[in-house]
CHARMM-style PDB file with segment names, atoms N, HN, CA, C and O in Angstrom:
ATOM      1  N   MET     1      65.307  34.769-162.867  1.00  0.00      PROA
ATOM      2  CA  MET     1      65.605  36.141-163.243  1.00  0.00      PROA
ATOM      3  C   MET     1      64.285  36.900-163.379  1.00  0.00      PROA
ATOM      4  O   MET     1      63.306  36.375-163.909  1.00  0.00      PROA
ATOM      5  N   TRP     2      64.273  38.145-162.892  1.00  0.00      PROA
ATOM      6  HN  TRP     2      65.068  38.572-162.461  1.00  0.00      PROA
ATOM      7  CA  TRP     2      63.054  38.966-162.936  1.00  0.00      PROA
ATOM      8  C   TRP     2      62.546  39.159-164.355  1.00  0.00      PROA
ATOM      9  O   TRP     2      61.340  39.286-164.570  1.00  0.00      PROA
ATOM     10  N   ALA     3      63.427  39.183-165.299  1.00  0.00      PROA
ATOM     11  HN  ALA     3      64.406  39.079-165.125  1.00  0.00      PROA
ATOM     12  CA  ALA     3      63.017  39.459-166.675  1.00  0.00      PROA
ATOM     13  C   ALA     3      62.222  38.308-167.284  1.00  0.00      PROA
ATOM     14  O   ALA     3      61.662  38.463-168.369  1.00  0.00      PROA
ATOM     15  N   GLU     4      62.159  37.181-166.627  1.00  0.00      PROA
ATOM     16  HN  GLU     4      62.614  37.055-165.745  1.00  0.00      PROA
ATOM     17  CA  GLU     4      61.444  36.030-167.170  1.00  0.00      PROA
ATOM     18  C   GLU     4      59.934  36.127-166.996  1.00  0.00      PROA
ATOM     19  O   GLU     4      59.185  35.543-167.779  1.00  0.00      PROA
ATOM     20  N   SER     5      59.477  36.858-165.981  1.00  0.00      PROA
ATOM     21  HN  SER     5      60.086  37.333-165.345  1.00  0.00      PROA
ATOM     22  CA  SER     5      58.041  36.916-165.727  1.00  0.00      PROA
ATOM     23  C   SER     5      57.500  38.313-166.007  1.00  0.00      PROA
ATOM     24  O   SER     5      58.214  39.311-165.906  1.00  0.00      PROA
ATOM     25  N   ILE     6      56.238  38.355-166.357  1.00  0.00      PROA
ATOM     26  HN  ILE     6      55.658  37.544-166.439  1.00  0.00      PROA
ATOM     27  CA  ILE     6      55.587  39.632-166.641  1.00  0.00      PROA
ATOM     28  C   ILE     6      54.507  39.866-165.592  1.00  0.00      PROA
ATOM     29  O   ILE     6      53.652  39.011-165.365  1.00  0.00      PROA
ATOM     30  N   HSD     7      54.555  41.024-164.961  1.00  0.00      PROA
ATOM     31  HN  HSD     7      55.250  41.719-165.145  1.00  0.00      PROA
ATOM     32  CA  HSD     7      53.563  41.413-163.966  1.00  0.00      PROA
ATOM     33  C   HSD     7      53.485  42.935-163.981  1.00  0.00      PROA
ATOM     34  O   HSD     7      54.111  43.595-163.151  1.00  0.00      PROA
ATOM     35  N   PRO     8      52.711  43.506-164.932  1.00  0.00      PROA
ATOM     36  CA  PRO     8      52.700  44.964-165.128  1.00  0.00      PROA
ATOM     37  C   PRO     8      52.344  45.772-163.892  1.00  0.00      PROA
ATOM     38  O   PRO     8      52.819  46.897-163.741  1.00  0.00      PROA
ATOM     39  N   THR     9      51.524  45.231-163.009  1.00  0.00      PROA
ATOM     40  HN  THR     9      51.138  44.317-163.132  1.00  0.00      PROA
ATOM     41  CA  THR     9      51.120  45.973-161.825  1.00  0.00      PROA
ATOM     42  C   THR     9      52.303  46.290-160.931  1.00  0.00      PROA
ATOM     43  O   THR     9      52.338  47.350-160.306  1.00  0.00      PROA
ATOM     44  N   THR    10      53.269  45.394-160.861  1.00  0.00      PROA
ATOM     45  HN  THR    10      53.241  44.532-161.368  1.00  0.00      PROA
ATOM     46  CA  THR    10      54.435  45.600-160.005  1.00  0.00      PROA
ATOM     47  C   THR    10      55.651  46.067-160.793  1.00  0.00      PROA
ATOM     48  O   THR    10      56.772  46.033-160.286  1.00  0.00      PROA
ATOM     49  N   LEU    11      55.437  46.496-162.013  1.00  0.00      PROA
ATOM     50  HN  LEU    11      54.526  46.523-162.425  1.00  0.00      PROA
ATOM     51  CA  LEU    11      56.497  46.987-162.885  1.00  0.00      PROA
ATOM     52  C   LEU    11      57.505  45.911-163.259  1.00  0.00      PROA
ATOM     53  O   LEU    11      58.636  46.228-163.630  1.00  0.00      PROA
ATOM     54  N   GLN    12      57.115  44.649-163.169  1.00  0.00      PROA
ATOM     55  HN  GLN    12      56.197  44.391-162.868  1.00  0.00      PROA
ATOM     56  CA  GLN    12      57.946  43.553-163.666  1.00  0.00      PROA
ATOM     57  C   GLN    12      57.475  43.283-165.093  1.00  0.00      PROA
ATOM     58  O   GLN    12      56.583  42.465-165.316  1.00  0.00      PROA
ATOM     59  N   TRP    13      58.079  43.973-166.049  1.00  0.00      PROA
ATOM     60  HN  TRP    13      58.804  44.638-165.867  1.00  0.00      PROA
ATOM     61  CA  TRP    13      57.621  43.934-167.430  1.00  0.00      PROA
ATOM     62  C   TRP    13      58.247  42.816-168.236  1.00  0.00      PROA
ATOM     63  O   TRP    13      57.957  42.658-169.422  1.00  0.00      PROA
ATOM     64  N   GLY    14      59.098  42.048-167.602  1.00  0.00      PROA
ATOM     65  HN  GLY    14      59.334  42.176-166.638  1.00  0.00      PROA
ATOM     66  CA  GLY    14      59.603  40.831-168.205  1.00  0.00      PROA
ATOM     67  C   GLY    14      60.484  40.990-169.426  1.00  0.00      PROA
ATOM     68  O   GLY    14      61.101  42.029-169.662  1.00  0.00      PROA
ATOM     69  N   ARG    15      60.514  39.915-170.187  1.00  0.00      PROA
ATOM     70  HN  ARG    15      60.014  39.071-169.996  1.00  0.00      PROA
ATOM     71  CA  ARG    15      61.403  39.790-171.332  1.00  0.00      PROA
ATOM     72  C   ARG    15      61.225  40.894-172.377  1.00  0.00      PROA
ATOM     73  O   ARG    15      62.228  41.348-172.928  1.00  0.00      PROA
ATOM     74  N   PRO    16      59.987  41.357-172.685  1.00  0.00      PROA
ATOM     75  CA  PRO    16      59.873  42.417-173.699  1.00  0.00      PROA
ATOM     76  C   PRO    16      60.698  43.670-173.357  1.00  0.00      PROA
ATOM     77  O   PRO    16      61.261  44.300-174.251  1.00  0.00      PROA
ATOM     78  N   LEU    17      60.770  44.022-172.097  1.00  0.00      PROA
ATOM     79  HN  LEU    17      60.312  43.509-171.370  1.00  0.00      PROA
ATOM     80  CA  LEU    17      61.580  45.172-171.698  1.00  0.00      PROA
ATOM     81  C   LEU    17      63.057  44.791-171.629  1.00  0.00      PROA
ATOM     82  O   LEU    17      63.918  45.539-172.092  1.00  0.00      PROA
ATOM     83  N   ALA    18      63.345  43.633-171.051  1.00  0.00      PROA
ATOM     84  HN  ALA    18      62.645  43.025-170.675  1.00  0.00      PROA
ATOM     85  CA  ALA    18      64.740  43.201-170.901  1.00  0.00      PROA
ATOM     86  C   ALA    18      65.448  43.077-172.245  1.00  0.00      PROA
ATOM     87  O   ALA    18      66.642  43.359-172.352  1.00  0.00      PROA
ATOM     88  N   ASN    19      64.717  42.660-173.257  1.00  0.00      PROA
ATOM     89  HN  ASN    19      63.748  42.431-173.170  1.00  0.00      PROA
ATOM     90  CA  ASN    19      65.323  42.478-174.584  1.00  0.00      PROA
ATOM     91  C   ASN    19      65.751  43.792-175.229  1.00  0.00      PROA
ATOM     92  O   ASN    19      66.460  43.777-176.234  1.00  0.00      PROA
ATOM     93  N   ARG    20      65.342  44.903-174.681  1.00  0.00      PROA
ATOM     94  HN  ARG    20      64.765  44.915-173.864  1.00  0.00      PROA
ATOM     95  CA  ARG    20      65.718  46.205-175.249  1.00  0.00      PROA
ATOM     96  C   ARG    20      67.129  46.640-174.837  1.00  0.00      PROA
ATOM     97  O   ARG    20      67.661  47.614-175.368  1.00  0.00      PROA
ATOM     98  N   PHE    21      67.728  45.918-173.893  1.00  0.00      PROA
ATOM     99  HN  PHE    21      67.296  45.127-173.461  1.00  0.00      PROA
ATOM    100  CA  PHE    21      69.041  46.293-173.368  1.00  0.00      PROA
ATOM    101  C   PHE    21      70.029  45.150-173.517  1.00  0.00      PROA
ATOM    102  O   PHE    21      69.667  43.981-173.384  1.00  0.00      PROA
ATOM    103  N   THR    22      71.272  45.495-173.791  1.00  0.00      PROA
ATOM    104  HN  THR    22      71.566  46.445-173.899  1.00  0.00      PROA
ATOM    105  CA  THR    22      72.343  44.503-173.759  1.00  0.00      PROA
ATOM    106  C   THR    22      72.669  44.241-172.289  1.00  0.00      PROA
ATOM    107  O   THR    22      72.230  44.987-171.414  1.00  0.00      PROA
ATOM    108  N   GLN    23      73.429  43.193-172.019  1.00  0.00      PROA
ATOM    109  HN  GLN    23      73.786  42.587-172.730  1.00  0.00      PROA
ATOM    110  CA  GLN    23      73.838  42.933-170.637  1.00  0.00      PROA
ATOM    111  C   GLN    23      74.665  44.095-170.091  1.00  0.00      PROA
ATOM    112  O   GLN    23      74.536  44.461-168.922  1.00  0.00      PROA
ATOM    113  N   LYS    24      75.503  44.664-170.929  1.00  0.00      PROA
ATOM    114  HN  LYS    24      75.607  44.367-171.878  1.00  0.00      PROA
ATOM    115  CA  LYS    24      76.329  45.796-170.502  1.00  0.00      PROA
ATOM    116  C   LYS    24      75.451  46.994-170.143  1.00  0.00      PROA
ATOM    117  O   LYS    24      75.683  47.647-169.126  1.00  0.00      PROA
ATOM    118  N   GLU    25      74.451  47.284-170.964  1.00  0.00      PROA
ATOM    119  HN  GLU    25      74.263  46.753-171.790  1.00  0.00      PROA
ATOM    120  CA  GLU    25      73.533  48.398-170.684  1.00  0.00      PROA
ATOM    121  C   GLU    25      72.741  48.143-169.413  1.00  0.00      PROA
ATOM    122  O   GLU    25      72.563  49.048-168.597  1.00  0.00      PROA
ATOM    123  N   ALA    26      72.260  46.906-169.240  1.00  0.00      PROA
ATOM    124  HN  ALA    26      72.405  46.171-169.902  1.00  0.00      PROA
ATOM    125  CA  ALA    26      71.509  46.562-168.030  1.00  0.00      PROA
ATOM    126  C   ALA    26      72.386  46.724-166.795  1.00  0.00      PROA
ATOM    127  O   ALA    26      71.920  47.200-165.759  1.00  0.00      PROA
ATOM    128  N   GLY    27      73.646  46.332-166.898  1.00  0.00      PROA
ATOM    129  HN  GLY    27      74.024  45.945-167.739  1.00  0.00      PROA
ATOM    130  CA  GLY    27      74.582  46.509-165.787  1.00  0.00      PROA
ATOM    131  C   GLY    27      74.769  47.967-165.423  1.00  0.00      PROA
ATOM    132  O   GLY    27      74.845  48.319-164.246  1.00  0.00      PROA
ATOM    133  N   LYS    28      74.844  48.814-166.437  1.00  0.00      PROA
ATOM    134  HN  LYS    28      74.783  48.529-167.394  1.00  0.00      PROA
ATOM    135  CA  LYS    28      74.972  50.252-166.182  1.00  0.00      PROA
ATOM    136  C   LYS    28      73.730  50.794-165.488  1.00  0.00      PROA
ATOM    137  O   LYS    28      73.834  51.618-164.579  1.00  0.00      PROA
ATOM    138  N   LEU    29      72.555  50.334-165.913  1.00  0.00      PROA
ATOM    139  HN  LEU    29      72.471  49.665-166.651  1.00  0.00      PROA
ATOM    140  CA  LEU    29      71.310  50.781-165.264  1.00  0.00      PROA
ATOM    141  C   LEU    29      71.275  50.354-163.804  1.00  0.00      PROA
ATOM    142  O   LEU    29      70.946  51.155-162.929  1.00  0.00      PROA
ATOM    143  N   TRP    30      71.617  49.087-163.534  1.00  0.00      PROA
ATOM    144  HN  TRP    30      71.884  48.436-164.244  1.00  0.00      PROA
ATOM    145  CA  TRP    30      71.625  48.614-162.147  1.00  0.00      PROA
ATOM    146  C   TRP    30      72.612  49.425-161.313  1.00  0.00      PROA
ATOM    147  O   TRP    30      72.311  49.797-160.179  1.00  0.00      PROA
ATOM    148  N   ALA    31      73.785  49.699-161.872  1.00  0.00      PROA
ATOM    149  HN  ALA    31      74.029  49.396-162.793  1.00  0.00      PROA
ATOM    150  CA  ALA    31      74.785  50.481-161.145  1.00  0.00      PROA
ATOM    151  C   ALA    31      74.262  51.888-160.860  1.00  0.00      PROA
ATOM    152  O   ALA    31      74.456  52.413-159.764  1.00  0.00      PROA
ATOM    153  N   ARG    32      73.606  52.491-161.834  1.00  0.00      PROA
ATOM    154  HN  ARG    32      73.448  52.064-162.725  1.00  0.00      PROA
ATOM    155  CA  ARG    32      73.076  53.858-161.681  1.00  0.00      PROA
ATOM    156  C   ARG    32      72.015  53.921-160.581  1.00  0.00      PROA
ATOM    157  O   ARG    32      71.965  54.888-159.821  1.00  0.00      PROA
ATOM    158  N   PHE    33      71.173  52.897-160.495  1.00  0.00      PROA
ATOM    159  HN  PHE    33      71.213  52.111-161.112  1.00  0.00      PROA
ATOM    160  CA  PHE    33      70.063  52.925-159.547  1.00  0.00      PROA
ATOM    161  C   PHE    33      70.341  52.167-158.250  1.00  0.00      PROA
ATOM    162  O   PHE    33      69.453  52.048-157.406  1.00  0.00      PROA
ATOM    163  N   LYS    34      71.564  51.653-158.080  1.00  0.00      PROA
ATOM    164  HN  LYS    34      72.285  51.750-158.766  1.00  0.00      PROA
ATOM    165  CA  LYS    34      71.903  50.941-156.843  1.00  0.00      PROA
ATOM    166  C   LYS    34      71.709  51.827-155.614  1.00  0.00      PROA
ATOM    167  O   LYS    34      71.247  51.365-154.571  1.00  0.00      PROA
ATOM    168  N   PHE    35      72.061  53.085-155.748  1.00  0.00      PROA
ATOM    169  HN  PHE    35      72.436  53.460-156.595  1.00  0.00      PROA
ATOM    170  CA  PHE    35      71.865  54.051-154.657  1.00  0.00      PROA
ATOM    171  C   PHE    35      70.398  54.053-154.199  1.00  0.00      PROA
ATOM    172  O   PHE    35      70.115  54.011-153.002  1.00  0.00      PROA
ATOM    173  N   VAL    36      69.487  54.101-155.150  1.00  0.00      PROA
ATOM    174  HN  VAL    36      69.717  54.134-156.123  1.00  0.00      PROA
ATOM    175  CA  VAL    36      68.051  54.120-154.843  1.00  0.00      PROA
ATOM    176  C   VAL    36      67.632  52.786-154.245  1.00  0.00      PROA
ATOM    177  O   VAL    36      66.944  52.749-153.225  1.00  0.00      PROA
ATOM    178  N   ASP    37      68.044  51.691-154.874  1.00  0.00      PROA
ATOM    179  HN  ASP    37      68.603  51.721-155.703  1.00  0.00      PROA
ATOM    180  CA  ASP    37      67.671  50.357-154.400  1.00  0.00      PROA
ATOM    181  C   ASP    37      68.149  50.121-152.970  1.00  0.00      PROA
ATOM    182  O   ASP    37      67.409  49.591-152.141  1.00  0.00      PROA
ATOM    183  N   ASP    38      69.377  50.511-152.687  1.00  0.00      PROA
ATOM    184  HN  ASP    38      69.979  50.941-153.360  1.00  0.00      PROA
ATOM    185  CA  ASP    38      69.924  50.335-151.335  1.00  0.00      PROA
ATOM    186  C   ASP    38      69.117  51.111-150.295  1.00  0.00      PROA
ATOM    187  O   ASP    38      68.837  50.591-149.215  1.00  0.00      PROA
ATOM    188  N   LEU    39      68.747  52.340-150.609  1.00  0.00      PROA
ATOM    189  HN  LEU    39      68.974  52.763-151.486  1.00  0.00      PROA
ATOM    190  CA  LEU    39      68.001  53.155-149.642  1.00  0.00      PROA
ATOM    191  C   LEU    39      66.565  52.684-149.440  1.00  0.00      PROA
ATOM    192  O   LEU    39      65.963  52.959-148.402  1.00  0.00      PROA
ATOM    193  N   LEU    40      66.021  51.985-150.412  1.00  0.00      PROA
ATOM    194  HN  LEU    40      66.510  51.761-151.255  1.00  0.00      PROA
ATOM    195  CA  LEU    40      64.634  51.512-150.292  1.00  0.00      PROA
ATOM    196  C   LEU    40      64.522  50.190-149.536  1.00  0.00      PROA
ATOM    197  O   LEU    40      63.433  49.629-149.417  1.00  0.00      PROA
ATOM    198  N   GLN    41      65.653  49.693-149.025  1.00  0.00      PROA
ATOM    199  HN  GLN    41      66.538  50.149-149.121  1.00  0.00      PROA
ATOM    200  CA  GLN    41      65.644  48.440-148.275  1.00  0.00      PROA
ATOM    201  C   GLN    41      66.014  48.677-146.812  1.00  0.00      PROA
ATOM    202  O   GLN    41      66.906  49.461-146.490  1.00  0.00      PROA
ATOM    203  N   ALA    42      65.301  47.977-145.947  1.00  0.00      PROA
ATOM    204  HN  ALA    42      64.576  47.340-146.209  1.00  0.00      PROA
ATOM    205  CA  ALA    42      65.557  48.046-144.512  1.00  0.00      PROA
ATOM    206  C   ALA    42      66.549  46.950-144.116  1.00  0.00      PROA
ATOM    207  O   ALA    42      66.872  46.075-144.919  1.00  0.00      PROA
ATOM    208  N   ASP    43      67.016  47.008-142.893  1.00  0.00      PROA
ATOM    209  HN  ASP    43      66.753  47.719-142.241  1.00  0.00      PROA
ATOM    210  CA  ASP    43      67.902  45.961-142.376  1.00  0.00      PROA
ATOM    211  C   ASP    43      67.129  44.702-142.004  1.00  0.00      PROA
ATOM    212  O   ASP    43      67.699  43.614-141.920  1.00  0.00      PROA
ATOM    213  N   GLU    44      65.834  44.858-141.783  1.00  0.00      PROA
ATOM    214  HN  GLU    44      65.370  45.742-141.851  1.00  0.00      PROA
ATOM    215  CA  GLU    44      64.978  43.731-141.390  1.00  0.00      PROA
ATOM    216  C   GLU    44      63.834  43.586-142.381  1.00  0.00      PROA
ATOM    217  O   GLU    44      63.502  44.522-143.108  1.00  0.00      PROA
ATOM    218  N   ASP    45      63.228  42.384-142.402  1.00  0.00      PROA
ATOM    219  HN  ASP    45      63.498  41.623-141.811  1.00  0.00      PROA
ATOM    220  CA  ASP    45      62.081  42.156-143.274  1.00  0.00      PROA
ATOM    221  C   ASP    45      60.967  43.143-142.957  1.00  0.00      PROA
ATOM    222  O   ASP    45      60.743  43.504-141.802  1.00  0.00      PROA
ATOM    223  N   GLN    46      60.282  43.567-143.997  1.00  0.00      PROA
ATOM    224  HN  GLN    46      60.465  43.274-144.936  1.00  0.00      PROA
ATOM    225  CA  GLN    46      59.173  44.512-143.873  1.00  0.00      PROA
ATOM    226  C   GLN    46      57.850  43.775-144.060  1.00  0.00      PROA
ATOM    227  O   GLN    46      57.801  42.718-144.689  1.00  0.00      PROA
ATOM    228  N   TRP    47      56.808  44.327-143.523  1.00  0.00      PROA
ATOM    229  HN  TRP    47      56.848  45.186-143.012  1.00  0.00      PROA
ATOM    230  CA  TRP    47      55.491  43.713-143.610  1.00  0.00      PROA
ATOM    231  C   TRP    47      54.457  44.813-143.720  1.00  0.00      PROA
ATOM    232  O   TRP    47      54.608  45.886-143.135  1.00  0.00      PROA
ATOM    233  N   ALA    48      53.415  44.542-144.467  1.00  0.00      PROA
ATOM    234  HN  ALA    48      53.293  43.671-144.942  1.00  0.00      PROA
ATOM    235  CA  ALA    48      52.303  45.483-144.582  1.00  0.00      PROA
ATOM    236  C   ALA    48      51.014  44.680-144.665  1.00  0.00      PROA
ATOM    237  O   ALA    48      50.993  43.613-145.278  1.00  0.00      PROA
ATOM    238  N   PRO    49      49.936  45.175-144.058  1.00  0.00      PROA
ATOM    239  CA  PRO    49      48.667  44.460-144.129  1.00  0.00      PROA
ATOM    240  C   PRO    49      48.264  44.218-145.583  1.00  0.00      PROA
ATOM    241  O   PRO    49      48.324  45.128-146.409  1.00  0.00      PROA
ATOM    242  N   GLY    50      47.864  43.015-145.881  1.00  0.00      PROA
ATOM    243  HN  GLY    50      47.816  42.276-145.209  1.00  0.00      PROA
ATOM    244  CA  GLY    50      47.401  42.672-147.215  1.00  0.00      PROA
ATOM    245  C   GLY    50      48.497  42.247-148.171  1.00  0.00      PROA
ATOM    246  O   GLY    50      48.194  41.787-149.272  1.00  0.00      PROA
ATOM    247  N   PHE    51      49.763  42.385-147.793  1.00  0.00      PROA
ATOM    248  HN  PHE    51      50.010  42.759-146.899  1.00  0.00      PROA
ATOM    249  CA  PHE    51      50.859  41.985-148.674  1.00  0.00      PROA
ATOM    250  C   PHE    51      50.896  40.473-148.746  1.00  0.00      PROA
ATOM    251  O   PHE    51      50.945  39.804-147.714  1.00  0.00      PROA
ATOM    252  N   GLN    52      50.874  39.927-149.948  1.00  0.00      PROA
ATOM    253  HN  GLN    52      50.834  40.471-150.786  1.00  0.00      PROA
ATOM    254  CA  GLN    52      50.809  38.485-150.124  1.00  0.00      PROA
ATOM    255  C   GLN    52      52.030  37.900-150.815  1.00  0.00      PROA
ATOM    256  O   GLN    52      52.020  36.735-151.213  1.00  0.00      PROA
ATOM    257  N   GLY    53      53.066  38.685-150.958  1.00  0.00      PROA
ATOM    258  HN  GLY    53      53.074  39.631-150.635  1.00  0.00      PROA
ATOM    259  CA  GLY    53      54.264  38.204-151.629  1.00  0.00      PROA
ATOM    260  C   GLY    53      55.235  37.557-150.659  1.00  0.00      PROA
ATOM    261  O   GLY    53      54.935  37.338-149.485  1.00  0.00      PROA
ATOM    262  N   GLU    54      56.408  37.260-151.196  1.00  0.00      PROA
ATOM    263  HN  GLU    54      56.652  37.438-152.149  1.00  0.00      PROA
ATOM    264  CA  GLU    54      57.471  36.691-150.372  1.00  0.00      PROA
ATOM    265  C   GLU    54      57.983  37.739-149.397  1.00  0.00      PROA
ATOM    266  O   GLU    54      57.695  38.928-149.536  1.00  0.00      PROA
ATOM    267  N   GLU    55      58.750  37.281-148.403  1.00  0.00      PROA
ATOM    268  HN  GLU    55      58.983  36.315-148.290  1.00  0.00      PROA
ATOM    269  CA  GLU    55      59.357  38.224-147.463  1.00  0.00      PROA
ATOM    270  C   GLU    55      60.216  39.211-148.245  1.00  0.00      PROA
ATOM    271  O   GLU    55      60.849  38.855-149.240  1.00  0.00      PROA
ATOM    272  N   THR    56      60.226  40.438-147.784  1.00  0.00      PROA
ATOM    273  HN  THR    56      59.712  40.727-146.976  1.00  0.00      PROA
ATOM    274  CA  THR    56      60.996  41.466-148.475  1.00  0.00      PROA
ATOM    275  C   THR    56      61.571  42.456-147.478  1.00  0.00      PROA
ATOM    276  O   THR    56      61.002  42.684-146.411  1.00  0.00      PROA
ATOM    277  N   ARG    57      62.672  43.025-147.827  1.00  0.00      PROA
ATOM    278  HN  ARG    57      63.135  42.840-148.694  1.00  0.00      PROA
ATOM    279  CA  ARG    57      63.273  44.077-147.002  1.00  0.00      PROA
ATOM    280  C   ARG    57      62.951  45.458-147.550  1.00  0.00      PROA
ATOM    281  O   ARG    57      63.351  46.468-146.972  1.00  0.00      PROA
ATOM    282  N   TYR    58      62.228  45.503-148.666  1.00  0.00      PROA
ATOM    283  HN  TYR    58      61.903  44.682-149.135  1.00  0.00      PROA
ATOM    284  CA  TYR    58      61.861  46.788-149.257  1.00  0.00      PROA
ATOM    285  C   TYR    58      60.754  47.456-148.451  1.00  0.00      PROA
ATOM    286  O   TYR    58      59.791  46.813-148.033  1.00  0.00      PROA
ATOM    287  N   TYR    59      60.913  48.763-148.241  1.00  0.00      PROA
ATOM    288  HN  TYR    59      61.696  49.285-148.580  1.00  0.00      PROA
ATOM    289  CA  TYR    59      59.863  49.534-147.586  1.00  0.00      PROA
ATOM    290  C   TYR    59      58.630  49.556-148.490  1.00  0.00      PROA
ATOM    291  O   TYR    59      58.747  49.689-149.709  1.00  0.00      PROA
ATOM    292  N   PHE    60      57.463  49.427-147.891  1.00  0.00      PROA
ATOM    293  HN  PHE    60      57.368  49.320-146.901  1.00  0.00      PROA
ATOM    294  CA  PHE    60      56.219  49.425-148.656  1.00  0.00      PROA
ATOM    295  C   PHE    60      55.693  50.838-148.893  1.00  0.00      PROA
ATOM    296  O   PHE    60      55.247  51.175-149.989  1.00  0.00      PROA
ATOM    297  N   ASP    61      55.754  51.633-147.871  1.00  0.00      PROA
ATOM    298  HN  ASP    61      56.116  51.359-146.980  1.00  0.00      PROA
ATOM    299  CA  ASP    61      55.087  52.939-147.943  1.00  0.00      PROA
ATOM    300  C   ASP    61      55.898  54.054-147.303  1.00  0.00      PROA
ATOM    301  O   ASP    61      55.347  55.052-146.839  1.00  0.00      PROA
ATOM    302  N   GLN    62      57.195  53.876-147.284  1.00  0.00      PROA
ATOM    303  HN  GLN    62      57.643  53.065-147.661  1.00  0.00      PROA
ATOM    304  CA  GLN    62      58.069  54.895-146.712  1.00  0.00      PROA
ATOM    305  C   GLN    62      59.207  55.184-147.692  1.00  0.00      PROA
ATOM    306  O   GLN    62      59.704  54.282-148.366  1.00  0.00      PROA
ATOM    307  N   VAL    63      59.596  56.411-147.757  1.00  0.00      PROA
ATOM    308  HN  VAL    63      59.193  57.143-147.209  1.00  0.00      PROA
ATOM    309  CA  VAL    63      60.776  56.790-148.533  1.00  0.00      PROA
ATOM    310  C   VAL    63      61.745  57.444-147.548  1.00  0.00      PROA
ATOM    311  O   VAL    63      61.424  58.469-146.947  1.00  0.00      PROA
ATOM    312  N   PRO    64      62.919  56.857-147.383  1.00  0.00      PROA
ATOM    313  CA  PRO    64      63.884  57.425-146.450  1.00  0.00      PROA
ATOM    314  C   PRO    64      64.212  58.881-146.796  1.00  0.00      PROA
ATOM    315  O   PRO    64      64.252  59.254-147.969  1.00  0.00      PROA
ATOM    316  N   ALA    65      64.442  59.684-145.782  1.00  0.00      PROA
ATOM    317  HN  ALA    65      64.410  59.381-144.829  1.00  0.00      PROA
ATOM    318  CA  ALA    65      64.741  61.103-145.980  1.00  0.00      PROA
ATOM    319  C   ALA    65      65.982  61.306-146.847  1.00  0.00      PROA
ATOM    320  O   ALA    65      66.097  62.306-147.554  1.00  0.00      PROA
ATOM    321  N   GLU    66      66.912  60.346-146.787  1.00  0.00      PROA
ATOM    322  HN  GLU    66      66.818  59.532-146.213  1.00  0.00      PROA
ATOM    323  CA  GLU    66      68.146  60.475-147.568  1.00  0.00      PROA
ATOM    324  C   GLU    66      67.910  60.308-149.069  1.00  0.00      PROA
ATOM    325  O   GLU    66      68.772  60.646-149.881  1.00  0.00      PROA
ATOM    326  N   LEU    67      66.742  59.787-149.430  1.00  0.00      PROA
ATOM    327  HN  LEU    67      66.042  59.512-148.771  1.00  0.00      PROA
ATOM    328  CA  LEU    67      66.433  59.561-150.845  1.00  0.00      PROA
ATOM    329  C   LEU    67      65.673  60.759-151.395  1.00  0.00      PROA
ATOM    330  O   LEU    67      64.471  60.916-151.179  1.00  0.00      PROA
ATOM    331  N   SER    68      66.398  61.581-152.101  1.00  0.00      PROA
ATOM    332  HN  SER    68      67.374  61.453-152.277  1.00  0.00      PROA
ATOM    333  CA  SER    68      65.804  62.766-152.714  1.00  0.00      PROA
ATOM    334  C   SER    68      66.309  62.865-154.151  1.00  0.00      PROA
ATOM    335  O   SER    68      67.280  62.206-154.522  1.00  0.00      PROA
ATOM    336  N   VAL    69      65.665  63.665-154.930  1.00  0.00      PROA
ATOM    337  HN  VAL    69      64.876  64.200-154.629  1.00  0.00      PROA
ATOM    338  CA  VAL    69      66.122  63.878-156.303  1.00  0.00      PROA
ATOM    339  C   VAL    69      67.540  64.427-156.287  1.00  0.00      PROA
ATOM    340  O   VAL    69      68.387  63.996-157.069  1.00  0.00      PROA
ATOM    341  N   GLU    70      67.796  65.366-155.408  1.00  0.00      PROA
ATOM    342  HN  GLU    70      67.108  65.716-154.773  1.00  0.00      PROA
ATOM    343  CA  GLU    70      69.118  65.987-155.329  1.00  0.00      PROA
ATOM    344  C   GLU    70      70.190  64.934-154.977  1.00  0.00      PROA
ATOM    345  O   GLU    70      71.267  64.913-155.573  1.00  0.00      PROA
ATOM    346  N   ALA    71      69.879  64.066-154.006  1.00  0.00      PROA
ATOM    347  HN  ALA    71      69.004  64.083-153.521  1.00  0.00      PROA
ATOM    348  CA  ALA    71      70.838  63.048-153.612  1.00  0.00      PROA
ATOM    349  C   ALA    71      71.081  62.056-154.752  1.00  0.00      PROA
ATOM    350  O   ALA    71      72.212  61.618-154.962  1.00  0.00      PROA
ATOM    351  N   PHE    72      70.040  61.707-155.475  1.00  0.00      PROA
ATOM    352  HN  PHE    72      69.121  62.063-155.304  1.00  0.00      PROA
ATOM    353  CA  PHE    72      70.186  60.791-156.607  1.00  0.00      PROA
ATOM    354  C   PHE    72      71.037  61.413-157.704  1.00  0.00      PROA
ATOM    355  O   PHE    72      71.960  60.777-158.213  1.00  0.00      PROA
ATOM    356  N   VAL    73      70.732  62.644-158.067  1.00  0.00      PROA
ATOM    357  HN  VAL    73      69.982  63.161-157.654  1.00  0.00      PROA
ATOM    358  CA  VAL    73      71.478  63.332-159.128  1.00  0.00      PROA
ATOM    359  C   VAL    73      72.949  63.488-158.721  1.00  0.00      PROA
ATOM    360  O   VAL    73      73.832  63.454-159.577  1.00  0.00      PROA
ATOM    361  N   ALA    74      73.209  63.653-157.453  1.00  0.00      PROA
ATOM    362  HN  ALA    74      72.491  63.680-156.758  1.00  0.00      PROA
ATOM    363  CA  ALA    74      74.581  63.812-156.976  1.00  0.00      PROA
ATOM    364  C   ALA    74      75.412  62.547-157.196  1.00  0.00      PROA
ATOM    365  O   ALA    74      76.641  62.609-157.162  1.00  0.00      PROA
ATOM    366  N   THR    75      74.761  61.398-157.422  1.00  0.00      PROA
ATOM    367  HN  THR    75      73.763  61.347-157.450  1.00  0.00      PROA
ATOM    368  CA  THR    75      75.493  60.150-157.653  1.00  0.00      PROA
ATOM    369  C   THR    75      75.998  60.040-159.087  1.00  0.00      PROA
ATOM    370  O   THR    75      76.762  59.125-159.395  1.00  0.00      PROA
ATOM    371  N   PHE    76      75.594  60.943-159.964  1.00  0.00      PROA
ATOM    372  HN  PHE    76      74.974  61.686-159.713  1.00  0.00      PROA
ATOM    373  CA  PHE    76      75.990  60.859-161.371  1.00  0.00      PROA
ATOM    374  C   PHE    76      77.446  61.189-161.526  1.00  0.00      PROA
ATOM    375  OT1 PHE    76      77.968  61.173-162.641  1.00  0.00      PROA
TER     376      PHE     76
END
């Protein structure tokens, strides 16, 4: 689980942040931001020079045109 490790540079703040939310609250947050998470992922693995992590489908340096503040707020 992501909440087990702490890595402030990548915004993985671990258990200290996770402990502030109940499972129900965390579920609501994930549901609220699923729209954003889905748009930030490609259909194929992404790669960027110097990236040393595991394979990922998340865009490194692109934000899809469909992802805007207006589009996010419209999901509320």
